C-alpha positions as CSV (number, residue, x, y, z in Angstrom):
1,M,-17.4,-17.4,21.1
2,T,-15.8,-15.7,23.7
3,T,-15.0,-11.9,23.8
4,V,-12.2,-10.3,25.5
5,T,-11.2,-6.5,26.2
6,V,-7.8,-5.0,25.3
7,S,-6.3,-2.9,28.4
8,E,-4.7,0.4,28.0
9,K,-1.5,-1.6,28.0
10,Y,-2.7,-3.6,24.9
11,Q,-3.0,-6.7,27.2
12,V,-5.9,-9.1,27.0
13,V,-7.0,-12.0,29.8
14,I,-7.5,-15.5,28.0
15,P,-10.7,-16.7,29.3
16,K,-10.6,-19.8,31.9
17,D,-12.6,-22.1,29.4
18,V,-10.0,-21.3,26.7
19,R,-6.9,-21.7,28.9
20,K,-8.5,-25.0,30.1
21,S,-9.4,-26.4,26.6
22,L,-5.7,-25.5,25.4
23,A,-4.1,-26.7,28.5
24,I,-2.3,-23.1,28.8
25,R,-0.2,-22.6,31.9
26,P,1.4,-19.5,33.5
27,G,4.6,-18.8,31.9
28,Q,3.9,-20.7,28.8
29,K,4.9,-19.2,25.3
30,I,2.2,-18.6,22.7
31,E,2.9,-18.0,19.1
32,V,1.1,-15.3,17.5
33,I,0.3,-15.5,13.8
34,V,-1.5,-12.7,11.8
35,H,-3.3,-14.1,9.0
36,E,-6.2,-12.6,6.7
37,G,-7.0,-9.8,9.1
38,R,-7.0,-11.9,12.3
39,A,-4.7,-12.9,15.0
40,E,-4.2,-16.6,15.7
41,F,-2.6,-17.7,19.2
42,I,-0.9,-21.1,19.2
43,P,0.4,-22.5,22.3
44,V,4.1,-23.5,22.0
45,R,4.5,-27.1,23.2
46,D,7.7,-28.7,24.5
47,L,9.2,-31.1,22.1
48,K,9.2,-33.9,24.8
49,A,5.5,-33.2,25.3
50,M,4.8,-33.7,21.4
51,R,6.5,-37.1,21.4
52,G,4.2,-39.7,20.1
53,F,1.4,-37.4,18.8
54,L,1.5,-39.0,15.4
55,R,1.6,-42.5,16.5
56,G,-0.7,-44.5,14.3
57,I,-0.6,-42.2,11.4
58,D,-0.7,-43.9,8.0
59,T,2.7,-43.1,6.3
60,R,1.8,-45.0,3.0
61,V,1.3,-42.0,0.6
62,P,2.1,-41.9,-3.1
63,R,5.6,-39.9,-3.6
64,D,7.2,-38.5,-6.7
65,K,10.3,-40.5,-7.4
66,D,12.7,-37.7,-7.0
67,R,11.3,-37.2,-3.3
68,V,12.0,-40.9,-2.0
């Protein structure tokens, strides 16, 4: 676990190992979600970069008859 400090301007620096593991680049947008007393930072990916990320997923799931 990594700890960061909030500056007087309420800014934090994302540690290098976190930036690297999430492939965060300068200027990239990050979505912030507050959930159960914590903040979650989720990198916003370009739609083109997301192409094919579900390749191979099994789509054979039972469905309700009114949802086909």
